[in-house]
N, CA, C and O atoms as a CHARMM CRD file, in Angstrom:
* protein
*
  376
    1    1 UNK  N     17.21300  42.37100   3.65600 PROA 1      0.00000
    2    1 UNK  CA    16.36200  41.51900   4.22400 PROA 1      0.00000
    3    1 UNK  C     15.04800  40.98500   3.15000 PROA 1      0.00000
    4    1 UNK  O     14.62800  39.83200   3.04800 PROA 1      0.00000
    5    2 UNK  N     14.61400  42.09000   2.47900 PROA 2      0.00000
    6    2 UNK  CA    12.96700  41.96800   1.97200 PROA 2      0.00000
    7    2 UNK  C     13.44900  40.75600   0.66500 PROA 2      0.00000
    8    2 UNK  O     12.66200  39.87200   0.32800 PROA 2      0.00000
    9    3 UNK  N     14.76400  40.88900   0.07000 PROA 3      0.00000
   10    3 UNK  CA    15.24800  40.27500  -1.07300 PROA 3      0.00000
   11    3 UNK  C     15.08900  38.89900  -0.57800 PROA 3      0.00000
   12    3 UNK  O     14.40400  38.10700  -1.22500 PROA 3      0.00000
   13    4 UNK  N     15.71100  38.52500   0.60100 PROA 4      0.00000
   14    4 UNK  CA    15.73000  36.92900   0.78800 PROA 4      0.00000
   15    4 UNK  C     14.47500  36.19700   1.37100 PROA 4      0.00000
   16    4 UNK  O     14.22000  34.99300   1.36500 PROA 4      0.00000
   17    5 UNK  N     13.66700  37.38800   1.94200 PROA 5      0.00000
   18    5 UNK  CA    12.53700  36.67100   2.81000 PROA 5      0.00000
   19    5 UNK  C     11.78100  36.29200   1.61900 PROA 5      0.00000
   20    5 UNK  O     11.29900  35.16300   1.70700 PROA 5      0.00000
   21    6 UNK  N     11.45600  37.13100   0.15100 PROA 6      0.00000
   22    6 UNK  CA    11.15800  36.76700  -1.18800 PROA 6      0.00000
   23    6 UNK  C     11.91000  35.34600  -1.52100 PROA 6      0.00000
   24    6 UNK  O     11.23500  34.63500  -2.26600 PROA 6      0.00000
   25    7 UNK  N     12.70100  34.99500  -1.27000 PROA 7      0.00000
   26    7 UNK  CA    13.43200  33.53300  -1.75000 PROA 7      0.00000
   27    7 UNK  C     13.15200  32.60600  -1.23400 PROA 7      0.00000
   28    7 UNK  O     12.83700  31.59200  -1.85600 PROA 7      0.00000
   29    8 UNK  N     13.19400  32.69800   0.40900 PROA 8      0.00000
   30    8 UNK  CA    12.65900  31.67700   1.04900 PROA 8      0.00000
   31    8 UNK  C     11.02700  31.51900   0.59800 PROA 8      0.00000
   32    8 UNK  O     10.52400  30.53300   0.05900 PROA 8      0.00000
   33    9 UNK  N     10.52100  32.46600   0.88400 PROA 9      0.00000
   34    9 UNK  CA     8.86600  32.10300   0.50600 PROA 9      0.00000
   35    9 UNK  C      8.39700  31.41400  -0.35100 PROA 9      0.00000
   36    9 UNK  O      7.36100  30.75000  -0.31100 PROA 9      0.00000
   37   10 UNK  N      9.51500  31.59900  -1.59700 PROA 10     0.00000
   38   10 UNK  CA     8.69300  30.99100  -2.76200 PROA 10     0.00000
   39   10 UNK  C      8.70200  29.76100  -3.25900 PROA 10     0.00000
   40   10 UNK  O      9.67300  29.05800  -2.97800 PROA 10     0.00000
   41   11 UNK  N      7.88900  29.34100  -3.90600 PROA 11     0.00000
   42   11 UNK  CA     7.58500  27.79700  -4.60100 PROA 11     0.00000
   43   11 UNK  C      8.44200  27.22900  -4.82400 PROA 11     0.00000
   44   11 UNK  O      9.20400  27.88200  -5.53800 PROA 11     0.00000
   45   12 UNK  N      8.86700  26.08700  -4.55400 PROA 12     0.00000
   46   12 UNK  CA     9.81600  25.33300  -5.47100 PROA 12     0.00000
   47   12 UNK  C     11.33400  26.34200  -5.60200 PROA 12     0.00000
   48   12 UNK  O     11.92100  26.81800  -6.57300 PROA 12     0.00000
   49   13 UNK  N     11.59900  26.37400  -4.07900 PROA 13     0.00000
   50   13 UNK  CA    13.28600  26.93900  -4.29800 PROA 13     0.00000
   51   13 UNK  C     13.59500  26.18700  -3.43000 PROA 13     0.00000
   52   13 UNK  O     12.84600  25.83800  -2.51700 PROA 13     0.00000
   53   14 UNK  N     14.81500  25.81000  -3.60200 PROA 14     0.00000
   54   14 UNK  CA    15.95400  25.12100  -3.39900 PROA 14     0.00000
   55   14 UNK  C     16.10300  24.67000  -2.50200 PROA 14     0.00000
   56   14 UNK  O     16.71600  25.54300  -1.88800 PROA 14     0.00000
   57   15 UNK  N     15.98000  23.71000  -1.74400 PROA 15     0.00000
   58   15 UNK  CA    16.59100  22.95000  -0.48300 PROA 15     0.00000
   59   15 UNK  C     18.22300  22.50400  -0.30500 PROA 15     0.00000
   60   15 UNK  O     18.82000  22.14400  -1.32000 PROA 15     0.00000
   61   16 UNK  N     18.73000  22.52600   0.62300 PROA 16     0.00000
   62   16 UNK  CA    19.82900  21.58200   0.83300 PROA 16     0.00000
   63   16 UNK  C     19.32500  20.09600   0.69200 PROA 16     0.00000
   64   16 UNK  O     18.26900  19.51000   0.93300 PROA 16     0.00000
   65   17 UNK  N     20.30900  19.82500   0.29500 PROA 17     0.00000
   66   17 UNK  CA    20.57300  17.99500  -0.26700 PROA 17     0.00000
   67   17 UNK  C     19.86700  16.89200   1.38500 PROA 17     0.00000
   68   17 UNK  O     20.63000  16.43500   2.23600 PROA 17     0.00000
   69   18 UNK  N     18.71500  16.76300   1.40800 PROA 18     0.00000
   70   18 UNK  CA    18.28500  16.08700   2.09800 PROA 18     0.00000
   71   18 UNK  C     17.19900  16.82300   3.14100 PROA 18     0.00000
   72   18 UNK  O     16.44400  16.21800   3.90200 PROA 18     0.00000
   73   19 UNK  N     17.28600  18.01200   3.01700 PROA 19     0.00000
   74   19 UNK  CA    16.36800  18.99000   3.40900 PROA 19     0.00000
   75   19 UNK  C     15.14100  19.07300   3.08200 PROA 19     0.00000
   76   19 UNK  O     14.30200  19.28200   3.95900 PROA 19     0.00000
   77   20 UNK  N     14.67600  18.88500   1.37300 PROA 20     0.00000
   78   20 UNK  CA    13.81400  18.64100   0.96900 PROA 20     0.00000
   79   20 UNK  C     12.92900  17.50200   0.81800 PROA 20     0.00000
   80   20 UNK  O     13.01200  16.57200   1.62000 PROA 20     0.00000
   81   21 UNK  N     12.12700  17.48300  -0.08800 PROA 21     0.00000
   82   21 UNK  CA    11.55500  15.76400  -0.45800 PROA 21     0.00000
   83   21 UNK  C     11.92300  14.67600  -1.20500 PROA 21     0.00000
   84   21 UNK  O     11.53100  13.51000  -1.14900 PROA 21     0.00000
   85   22 UNK  N     12.99400  15.38400  -2.14600 PROA 22     0.00000
   86   22 UNK  CA    13.28300  14.13900  -3.29500 PROA 22     0.00000
   87   22 UNK  C     13.75300  13.02700  -2.67900 PROA 22     0.00000
   88   22 UNK  O     13.81700  13.20100  -1.46200 PROA 22     0.00000
   89   23 UNK  N     14.14300  11.84500  -3.06900 PROA 23     0.00000
   90   23 UNK  CA    14.09600  10.72200  -2.66800 PROA 23     0.00000
   91   23 UNK  C     15.55900  10.36500  -3.27200 PROA 23     0.00000
   92   23 UNK  O     15.71600   9.65100  -4.26300 PROA 23     0.00000
   93   24 UNK  N     16.61700  10.97300  -2.52100 PROA 24     0.00000
   94   24 UNK  CA    18.10800  10.48500  -3.73900 PROA 24     0.00000
   95   24 UNK  C     18.79500   8.94200  -2.98400 PROA 24     0.00000
   96   24 UNK  O     19.99200   8.70200  -3.14400 PROA 24     0.00000
   97   25 UNK  N     18.03300   8.11900  -2.29500 PROA 25     0.00000
   98   25 UNK  CA    18.12000   6.94900  -2.09300 PROA 25     0.00000
   99   25 UNK  C     17.84200   6.54000  -3.32000 PROA 25     0.00000
  100   25 UNK  O     18.87900   6.51900  -3.98300 PROA 25     0.00000
  101   26 UNK  N     16.98000   6.22800  -3.88200 PROA 26     0.00000
  102   26 UNK  CA    15.98900   5.96000  -4.92100 PROA 26     0.00000
  103   26 UNK  C     16.76100   6.61500  -6.22500 PROA 26     0.00000
  104   26 UNK  O     16.62200   5.85500  -7.18300 PROA 26     0.00000
  105   27 UNK  N     17.26400   7.38000  -6.44400 PROA 27     0.00000
  106   27 UNK  CA    17.43700   8.76700  -7.61200 PROA 27     0.00000
  107   27 UNK  C     19.42400   7.25800  -7.63300 PROA 27     0.00000
  108   27 UNK  O     19.70700   6.38900  -8.45800 PROA 27     0.00000
  109   28 UNK  N     20.00900   7.59800  -6.65600 PROA 28     0.00000
  110   28 UNK  CA    21.51800   6.94500  -6.44300 PROA 28     0.00000
  111   28 UNK  C     21.54100   5.33200  -6.69400 PROA 28     0.00000
  112   28 UNK  O     22.56700   4.71800  -6.98700 PROA 28     0.00000
  113   29 UNK  N     20.57700   4.89100  -6.57500 PROA 29     0.00000
  114   29 UNK  CA    20.04100   3.33100  -6.39100 PROA 29     0.00000
  115   29 UNK  C     20.03200   3.36100  -8.13900 PROA 29     0.00000
  116   29 UNK  O     20.80600   2.60900  -8.73000 PROA 29     0.00000
  117   30 UNK  N     19.26800   4.11900  -8.78300 PROA 30     0.00000
  118   30 UNK  CA    19.28600   4.17800 -10.11400 PROA 30     0.00000
  119   30 UNK  C     20.43600   4.26500 -11.04500 PROA 30     0.00000
  120   30 UNK  O     20.84500   3.61900 -12.01000 PROA 30     0.00000
  121   31 UNK  N     20.81700   5.37800 -10.34100 PROA 31     0.00000
  122   31 UNK  CA    22.20400   5.48300 -10.69900 PROA 31     0.00000
  123   31 UNK  C     23.43900   4.41900 -11.41300 PROA 31     0.00000
  124   31 UNK  O     24.17900   4.40100 -12.39700 PROA 31     0.00000
  125   32 UNK  N     23.04000   3.38700  -9.94500 PROA 32     0.00000
  126   32 UNK  CA    24.32100   2.46600  -9.73300 PROA 32     0.00000
  127   32 UNK  C     23.81200   1.35200 -10.79400 PROA 32     0.00000
  128   32 UNK  O     24.59800   0.94800 -11.65000 PROA 32     0.00000
  129   33 UNK  N     22.58700   0.89900 -10.73200 PROA 33     0.00000
  130   33 UNK  CA    21.72400   0.07600 -11.87900 PROA 33     0.00000
  131   33 UNK  C     21.80700   0.70800 -13.23000 PROA 33     0.00000
  132   33 UNK  O     21.92000  -0.21100 -14.04100 PROA 33     0.00000
  133   34 UNK  N     21.80400   1.31100 -13.54700 PROA 34     0.00000
  134   34 UNK  CA    21.92000   1.67800 -15.09900 PROA 34     0.00000
  135   34 UNK  C     23.62500   2.15400 -15.50500 PROA 34     0.00000
  136   34 UNK  O     24.01600   2.67000 -16.55200 PROA 34     0.00000
  137   35 UNK  N     24.50400   1.73900 -14.16700 PROA 35     0.00000
  138   35 UNK  CA    25.83400   1.86200 -14.34700 PROA 35     0.00000
  139   35 UNK  C     25.97400   3.67300 -15.11300 PROA 35     0.00000
  140   35 UNK  O     26.36100   3.98000 -16.24000 PROA 35     0.00000
  141   36 UNK  N     25.65100   4.27500 -14.35400 PROA 36     0.00000
  142   36 UNK  CA    25.66000   6.03800 -14.97500 PROA 36     0.00000
  143   36 UNK  C     27.35500   6.21600 -14.09200 PROA 36     0.00000
  144   36 UNK  O     27.70000   6.29700 -12.91300 PROA 36     0.00000
  145   37 UNK  N     28.13800   6.21400 -15.55300 PROA 37     0.00000
  146   37 UNK  CA    29.44500   6.95900 -14.99200 PROA 37     0.00000
  147   37 UNK  C     29.91000   8.69600 -15.34000 PROA 37     0.00000
  148   37 UNK  O     30.85000   9.20700 -15.94800 PROA 37     0.00000
  149   38 UNK  N     28.62100   9.27800 -14.54700 PROA 38     0.00000
  150   38 UNK  CA    29.04000  10.54300 -15.10200 PROA 38     0.00000
  151   38 UNK  C     29.68600  10.98500 -13.21300 PROA 38     0.00000
  152   38 UNK  O     30.21500  10.32500 -12.31800 PROA 38     0.00000
  153   39 UNK  N     29.34300  12.12100 -13.33700 PROA 39     0.00000
  154   39 UNK  CA    29.72500  12.92500 -11.93000 PROA 39     0.00000
  155   39 UNK  C     28.45800  13.06000 -11.63000 PROA 39     0.00000
  156   39 UNK  O     27.50300  13.07900 -12.40700 PROA 39     0.00000
  157   40 UNK  N     28.47000  13.21300  -9.74400 PROA 40     0.00000
  158   40 UNK  CA    27.20500  13.50900  -9.25100 PROA 40     0.00000
  159   40 UNK  C     27.51000  14.64400  -8.56200 PROA 40     0.00000
  160   40 UNK  O     28.13400  14.52800  -7.50700 PROA 40     0.00000
  161   41 UNK  N     27.04000  16.21700  -9.14000 PROA 41     0.00000
  162   41 UNK  CA    27.06900  17.48900  -8.92200 PROA 41     0.00000
  163   41 UNK  C     26.11100  18.04500  -7.88900 PROA 41     0.00000
  164   41 UNK  O     25.05300  17.43200  -7.74300 PROA 41     0.00000
  165   42 UNK  N     26.34100  19.15700  -7.12600 PROA 42     0.00000
  166   42 UNK  CA    25.27900  19.93800  -7.02700 PROA 42     0.00000
  167   42 UNK  C     25.62000  21.11400  -7.13300 PROA 42     0.00000
  168   42 UNK  O     26.56500  21.72100  -6.62900 PROA 42     0.00000
  169   43 UNK  N     24.87400  21.41100  -7.76500 PROA 43     0.00000
  170   43 UNK  CA    24.65900  23.53400  -7.80200 PROA 43     0.00000
  171   43 UNK  C     23.26600  23.91200  -6.75300 PROA 43     0.00000
  172   43 UNK  O     22.04100  23.85300  -6.85700 PROA 43     0.00000
  173   44 UNK  N     24.21000  24.30000  -5.76800 PROA 44     0.00000
  174   44 UNK  CA    23.85800  24.83700  -4.64100 PROA 44     0.00000
  175   44 UNK  C     23.07000  26.19300  -4.64700 PROA 44     0.00000
  176   44 UNK  O     23.46400  27.07600  -5.41000 PROA 44     0.00000
  177   45 UNK  N     22.07300  26.39400  -3.91100 PROA 45     0.00000
  178   45 UNK  CA    21.69900  28.00000  -3.77600 PROA 45     0.00000
  179   45 UNK  C     20.19500  27.84800  -2.85300 PROA 45     0.00000
  180   45 UNK  O     18.98600  27.81100  -3.08000 PROA 45     0.00000
  181   46 UNK  N     20.97400  27.80100  -1.87700 PROA 46     0.00000
  182   46 UNK  CA    20.07100  27.69700  -0.86600 PROA 46     0.00000
  183   46 UNK  C     19.96900  29.23800  -0.41200 PROA 46     0.00000
  184   46 UNK  O     20.96400  29.94700  -0.56400 PROA 46     0.00000
  185   47 UNK  N     18.56400  29.88000   0.24900 PROA 47     0.00000
  186   47 UNK  CA    18.30900  30.88400   0.05700 PROA 47     0.00000
  187   47 UNK  C     18.38900  31.22900   1.91400 PROA 47     0.00000
  188   47 UNK  O     18.43300  32.27800   2.55700 PROA 47     0.00000
  189   48 UNK  N     18.38100  29.96600   2.24900 PROA 48     0.00000
  190   48 UNK  CA    18.48700  30.02300   4.39400 PROA 48     0.00000
  191   48 UNK  C     20.00900  29.98000   4.44700 PROA 48     0.00000
  192   48 UNK  O     20.69000  30.93500   4.82200 PROA 48     0.00000
  193   49 UNK  N     20.65200  28.43200   3.91900 PROA 49     0.00000
  194   49 UNK  CA    21.56400  28.01900   4.36200 PROA 49     0.00000
  195   49 UNK  C     22.94300  29.12500   4.20700 PROA 49     0.00000
  196   49 UNK  O     22.96300  29.90200   3.25200 PROA 49     0.00000
  197   50 UNK  N     24.11800  29.11500   5.27100 PROA 50     0.00000
  198   50 UNK  CA    25.32700  29.64000   4.46100 PROA 50     0.00000
  199   50 UNK  C     25.89400  28.56000   3.37600 PROA 50     0.00000
  200   50 UNK  O     25.78100  27.33500   3.34700 PROA 50     0.00000
  201   51 UNK  N     26.72800  29.72500   2.25300 PROA 51     0.00000
  202   51 UNK  CA    26.81200  28.41100   1.49200 PROA 51     0.00000
  203   51 UNK  C     28.12200  27.59800   1.77500 PROA 51     0.00000
  204   51 UNK  O     28.14400  26.46500   1.29600 PROA 51     0.00000
  205   52 UNK  N     29.37500  28.07700   2.58800 PROA 52     0.00000
  206   52 UNK  CA    30.18100  27.04000   3.14800 PROA 52     0.00000
  207   52 UNK  C     29.66900  25.90100   3.62700 PROA 52     0.00000
  208   52 UNK  O     29.99000  24.80700   3.16300 PROA 52     0.00000
  209   53 UNK  N     28.65400  26.08000   4.79700 PROA 53     0.00000
  210   53 UNK  CA    27.71500  24.74600   5.17000 PROA 53     0.00000
  211   53 UNK  C     27.02200  23.89800   4.06200 PROA 53     0.00000
  212   53 UNK  O     26.86000  22.68500   3.93000 PROA 53     0.00000
  213   54 UNK  N     26.76600  24.69300   3.51100 PROA 54     0.00000
  214   54 UNK  CA    26.13900  24.10500   2.16800 PROA 54     0.00000
  215   54 UNK  C     26.98800  23.22500   1.39300 PROA 54     0.00000
  216   54 UNK  O     26.67300  22.04500   1.24200 PROA 54     0.00000
  217   55 UNK  N     28.04300  23.71400   0.89000 PROA 55     0.00000
  218   55 UNK  CA    28.61900  23.33100   0.20600 PROA 55     0.00000
  219   55 UNK  C     29.50800  21.83100   1.13600 PROA 55     0.00000
  220   55 UNK  O     29.31800  20.70300   0.68100 PROA 55     0.00000
  221   56 UNK  N     30.01900  21.93300   1.84000 PROA 56     0.00000
  222   56 UNK  CA    30.54000  20.59100   3.08000 PROA 56     0.00000
  223   56 UNK  C     29.49500  19.82300   3.38200 PROA 56     0.00000
  224   56 UNK  O     29.78100  18.63200   3.25900 PROA 56     0.00000
  225   57 UNK  N     27.67800  20.14400   3.95500 PROA 57     0.00000
  226   57 UNK  CA    26.93100  19.18100   3.61400 PROA 57     0.00000
  227   57 UNK  C     26.68300  17.94500   2.30100 PROA 57     0.00000
  228   57 UNK  O     26.69000  16.71500   2.23500 PROA 57     0.00000
  229   58 UNK  N     26.42300  19.35700   1.14600 PROA 58     0.00000
  230   58 UNK  CA    26.70000  18.63800   0.05000 PROA 58     0.00000
  231   58 UNK  C     27.58700  17.50000  -0.09300 PROA 58     0.00000
  232   58 UNK  O     27.10400  16.45500  -0.52900 PROA 58     0.00000
  233   59 UNK  N     28.76500  17.55300   0.19900 PROA 59     0.00000
  234   59 UNK  CA    29.91600  16.77400  -0.69400 PROA 59     0.00000
  235   59 UNK  C     30.01100  15.47700   0.35300 PROA 59     0.00000
  236   59 UNK  O     30.29800  14.34100  -0.02400 PROA 59     0.00000
  237   60 UNK  N     29.78800  15.75800   1.40500 PROA 60     0.00000
  238   60 UNK  CA    28.93200  14.45600   2.55600 PROA 60     0.00000
  239   60 UNK  C     28.05300  13.74500   1.55600 PROA 60     0.00000
  240   60 UNK  O     28.17200  12.82700   0.74500 PROA 60     0.00000
  241   61 UNK  N     27.12400  14.57400   1.97000 PROA 61     0.00000
  242   61 UNK  CA    25.72800  13.87100   1.31800 PROA 61     0.00000
  243   61 UNK  C     26.29400  13.06400   0.29300 PROA 61     0.00000
  244   61 UNK  O     26.63800  11.90500   0.52500 PROA 61     0.00000
  245   62 UNK  N     26.41900  13.61000  -0.86300 PROA 62     0.00000
  246   62 UNK  CA    26.65100  13.02600  -2.27400 PROA 62     0.00000
  247   62 UNK  C     27.71800  11.72700  -1.67500 PROA 62     0.00000
  248   62 UNK  O     27.13200  10.66000  -1.49500 PROA 62     0.00000
  249   63 UNK  N     28.78000  11.73800  -1.45300 PROA 63     0.00000
  250   63 UNK  CA    29.47400  10.62800  -0.45700 PROA 63     0.00000
  251   63 UNK  C     28.94200  10.19000   0.03400 PROA 63     0.00000
  252   63 UNK  O     29.62800   9.18000   0.18900 PROA 63     0.00000
  253   64 UNK  N     27.85700   9.97200   0.69800 PROA 64     0.00000
  254   64 UNK  CA    27.33500   8.85800   1.38400 PROA 64     0.00000
  255   64 UNK  C     26.01400   8.39700   0.50700 PROA 64     0.00000
  256   64 UNK  O     25.03500   7.99400   1.13600 PROA 64     0.00000
  257   65 UNK  N     25.97700   8.43900  -0.64800 PROA 65     0.00000
  258   65 UNK  CA    24.97000   7.91500  -1.07500 PROA 65     0.00000
  259   65 UNK  C     25.52300   7.30700  -1.99100 PROA 65     0.00000
  260   65 UNK  O     24.84300   6.51800  -2.64700 PROA 65     0.00000
  261   66 UNK  N     26.60900   7.45400  -2.23200 PROA 66     0.00000
  262   66 UNK  CA    26.74600   7.16800  -4.01600 PROA 66     0.00000
  263   66 UNK  C     27.24100   5.26700  -3.58700 PROA 66     0.00000
  264   66 UNK  O     28.01700   4.92900  -2.69300 PROA 66     0.00000
  265   67 UNK  N     26.54000   4.39700  -4.49600 PROA 67     0.00000
  266   67 UNK  CA    26.74500   2.98100  -4.32500 PROA 67     0.00000
  267   67 UNK  C     27.88200   2.66400  -5.08900 PROA 67     0.00000
  268   67 UNK  O     28.23700   3.19100  -6.14400 PROA 67     0.00000
  269   68 UNK  N     28.46200   1.68500  -4.41000 PROA 68     0.00000
  270   68 UNK  CA    30.04800   1.30500  -5.19100 PROA 68     0.00000
  271   68 UNK  C     29.55900  -0.05500  -5.87700 PROA 68     0.00000
  272   68 UNK  O     29.33600  -0.97000  -5.08400 PROA 68     0.00000
  273   69 UNK  N     29.38500  -0.28500  -7.05500 PROA 69     0.00000
  274   69 UNK  CA    28.61400  -1.59500  -7.76500 PROA 69     0.00000
  275   69 UNK  C     29.89900  -2.86700  -7.45200 PROA 69     0.00000
  276   69 UNK  O     31.09400  -2.84400  -7.15500 PROA 69     0.00000
  277   70 UNK  N     29.13100  -3.64600  -7.64500 PROA 70     0.00000
  278   70 UNK  CA    30.18700  -4.82200  -7.61600 PROA 70     0.00000
  279   70 UNK  C     30.60400  -5.39800  -9.02100 PROA 70     0.00000
  280   70 UNK  O     29.96900  -5.40500 -10.07600 PROA 70     0.00000
  281   71 UNK  N     31.68200  -5.81200  -8.76600 PROA 71     0.00000
  282   71 UNK  CA    31.92300  -6.53900 -10.17700 PROA 71     0.00000
  283   71 UNK  C     31.63700  -8.27800 -10.90900 PROA 71     0.00000
  284   71 UNK  O     31.80200  -8.88700 -11.96600 PROA 71     0.00000
  285   72 UNK  N     30.99200  -8.53600  -9.19100 PROA 72     0.00000
  286   72 UNK  CA    30.31600 -10.15200 -10.06800 PROA 72     0.00000
  287   72 UNK  C     28.54700 -10.57200  -9.65800 PROA 72     0.00000
  288   72 UNK  O     27.95700  -9.95500  -8.77100 PROA 72     0.00000
  289   73 UNK  N     28.15900 -11.22800 -10.12500 PROA 73     0.00000
  290   73 UNK  CA    26.51200 -11.99800  -9.75800 PROA 73     0.00000
  291   73 UNK  C     26.71800 -11.91300  -8.06600 PROA 73     0.00000
  292   73 UNK  O     27.78400 -12.16600  -7.50500 PROA 73     0.00000
  293   74 UNK  N     25.60500 -11.54800  -7.45900 PROA 74     0.00000
  294   74 UNK  CA    25.55100 -11.49900  -6.10800 PROA 74     0.00000
  295   74 UNK  C     25.37100 -12.95400  -5.52700 PROA 74     0.00000
  296   74 UNK  O     25.60000 -13.19100  -4.34100 PROA 74     0.00000
  297   75 UNK  N     24.97800 -13.85100  -6.36200 PROA 75     0.00000
  298   75 UNK  CA    25.35000 -15.44300  -5.68900 PROA 75     0.00000
  299   75 UNK  C     26.20800 -16.24000  -6.33800 PROA 75     0.00000
  300   75 UNK  O     26.04100 -17.42800  -6.61600 PROA 75     0.00000
  301   76 UNK  N     27.75000 -15.10600  -6.73100 PROA 76     0.00000
  302   76 UNK  CA    28.64500 -16.55300  -7.55900 PROA 76     0.00000
  303   76 UNK  C     29.77900 -15.68200  -6.19000 PROA 76     0.00000
  304   76 UNK  O     30.56400 -14.75200  -6.37500 PROA 76     0.00000
  305   77 UNK  N     29.49900 -16.33200  -5.02500 PROA 77     0.00000
  306   77 UNK  CA    30.48700 -15.79800  -3.87300 PROA 77     0.00000
  307   77 UNK  C     31.58400 -16.93900  -3.64400 PROA 77     0.00000
  308   77 UNK  O     32.63000 -16.73800  -3.02700 PROA 77     0.00000
  309   78 UNK  N     31.28400 -17.94300  -4.11400 PROA 78     0.00000
  310   78 UNK  CA    32.85400 -18.18300  -3.93800 PROA 78     0.00000
  311   78 UNK  C     33.44900 -18.78200  -5.72600 PROA 78     0.00000
  312   78 UNK  O     34.33800 -19.60600  -5.94200 PROA 78     0.00000
  313   79 UNK  N     32.77700 -18.18800  -6.54800 PROA 79     0.00000
  314   79 UNK  CA    33.47000 -18.42100  -7.90700 PROA 79     0.00000
  315   79 UNK  C     34.12100 -19.47500  -7.99400 PROA 79     0.00000
  316   79 UNK  O     35.34000 -19.56500  -8.13700 PROA 79     0.00000
  317   80 UNK  N     32.86200 -20.87200  -7.86400 PROA 80     0.00000
  318   80 UNK  CA    33.31300 -21.69100  -8.19500 PROA 80     0.00000
  319   80 UNK  C     33.30700 -22.54300 -10.07600 PROA 80     0.00000
  320   80 UNK  O     33.90300 -23.50900 -10.55100 PROA 80     0.00000
  321   81 UNK  N     32.44700 -21.68000 -10.55500 PROA 81     0.00000
  322   81 UNK  CA    32.55000 -21.76100 -11.90800 PROA 81     0.00000
  323   81 UNK  C     31.82200 -22.90400 -11.68400 PROA 81     0.00000
  324   81 UNK  O     31.55600 -23.31700 -10.55500 PROA 81     0.00000
  325   82 UNK  N     31.35700 -23.64100 -13.11000 PROA 82     0.00000
  326   82 UNK  CA    30.34900 -24.54400 -13.54600 PROA 82     0.00000
  327   82 UNK  C     31.03300 -25.85600 -13.83400 PROA 82     0.00000
  328   82 UNK  O     31.84000 -25.91900 -14.76100 PROA 82     0.00000
  329   83 UNK  N     30.71300 -27.05800 -12.98400 PROA 83     0.00000
  330   83 UNK  CA    31.58000 -28.64300 -13.61700 PROA 83     0.00000
  331   83 UNK  C     30.06600 -29.41700 -14.46700 PROA 83     0.00000
  332   83 UNK  O     29.37400 -30.16300 -13.77300 PROA 83     0.00000
  333   84 UNK  N     29.69300 -29.19200 -15.82400 PROA 84     0.00000
  334   84 UNK  CA    29.15300 -29.76600 -16.45300 PROA 84     0.00000
  335   84 UNK  C     28.79100 -31.14400 -16.39700 PROA 84     0.00000
  336   84 UNK  O     27.65300 -31.58100 -16.56900 PROA 84     0.00000
  337   85 UNK  N     30.03900 -31.95000 -16.09300 PROA 85     0.00000
  338   85 UNK  CA    29.59700 -32.98600 -15.97000 PROA 85     0.00000
  339   85 UNK  C     29.80900 -33.60000 -14.52500 PROA 85     0.00000
  340   85 UNK  O     30.06700 -34.80000 -14.42700 PROA 85     0.00000
  341   86 UNK  N     29.71800 -32.91900 -13.57300 PROA 86     0.00000
  342   86 UNK  CA    29.24400 -33.26700 -12.41200 PROA 86     0.00000
  343   86 UNK  C     27.75900 -32.91400 -12.21200 PROA 86     0.00000
  344   86 UNK  O     26.91100 -33.66400 -11.72800 PROA 86     0.00000
  345   87 UNK  N     27.55000 -31.49600 -12.71400 PROA 87     0.00000
  346   87 UNK  CA    26.16200 -31.83600 -13.12200 PROA 87     0.00000
  347   87 UNK  C     25.21000 -32.62000 -13.39000 PROA 87     0.00000
  348   87 UNK  O     24.20300 -32.97700 -12.77800 PROA 87     0.00000
  349   88 UNK  N     25.65900 -32.85000 -14.40100 PROA 88     0.00000
  350   88 UNK  CA    24.77800 -33.98300 -15.19300 PROA 88     0.00000
  351   88 UNK  C     24.75400 -35.59200 -14.46900 PROA 88     0.00000
  352   88 UNK  O     23.94100 -36.46900 -14.76000 PROA 88     0.00000
  353   89 UNK  N     25.66600 -35.68800 -13.64400 PROA 89     0.00000
  354   89 UNK  CA    26.26900 -36.88000 -13.16000 PROA 89     0.00000
  355   89 UNK  C     25.25200 -36.67400 -11.56000 PROA 89     0.00000
  356   89 UNK  O     24.92700 -37.69900 -10.96200 PROA 89     0.00000
  357   90 UNK  N     24.92800 -35.60300 -11.13000 PROA 90     0.00000
  358   90 UNK  CA    23.95500 -35.28300 -10.30000 PROA 90     0.00000
  359   90 UNK  C     22.58800 -35.83900 -10.18000 PROA 90     0.00000
  360   90 UNK  O     22.08100 -36.59400  -9.35000 PROA 90     0.00000
  361   91 UNK  N     22.12200 -35.24000 -11.26800 PROA 91     0.00000
  362   91 UNK  CA    20.95500 -35.05100 -11.78300 PROA 91     0.00000
  363   91 UNK  C     20.53200 -36.82500 -12.70700 PROA 91     0.00000
  364   91 UNK  O     19.46300 -37.20000 -13.18700 PROA 91     0.00000
  365   92 UNK  N     21.60100 -37.38600 -12.65000 PROA 92     0.00000
  366   92 UNK  CA    21.39800 -38.57600 -13.17100 PROA 92     0.00000
  367   92 UNK  C     21.24100 -38.54800 -14.82800 PROA 92     0.00000
  368   92 UNK  O     20.46800 -39.18300 -15.54500 PROA 92     0.00000
  369   93 UNK  N     22.05600 -37.77000 -15.09500 PROA 93     0.00000
  370   93 UNK  CA    22.07800 -37.62800 -16.72100 PROA 93     0.00000
  371   93 UNK  C     23.28600 -37.88500 -17.08400 PROA 93     0.00000
  372   93 UNK  O     23.90800 -37.14600 -17.84800 PROA 93     0.00000
  373   94 UNK  N     23.80000 -39.04900 -16.54100 PROA 94     0.00000
  374   94 UNK  CA    25.83200 -39.20700 -16.61900 PROA 94     0.00000
  375   94 UNK  C     25.96000 -40.02000 -18.20000 PROA 94     0.00000
  376   94 UNK  O     27.06500 -40.31600 -18.65400 PROA 94     0.00000
């Protein structure tokens, strides 16, 4: 038990995802923003939580934070394209 206690009291020790102070929502947002195409992988080594619980919770945490990126611009809801002649006419440039 002394070895476990040493890990629990160690500064900077691993915490299960969501139990610590890391802003994972921001990290996953940046991954989406920059088109990160790699894997989101958890290397789990918590000295407190049971490994099976950590693996299950970690997989659910990652899945819930992955952002599905849209294929089109946010303001292209109608996919209407542009009509240069109609735009010029509306602006009186006809």
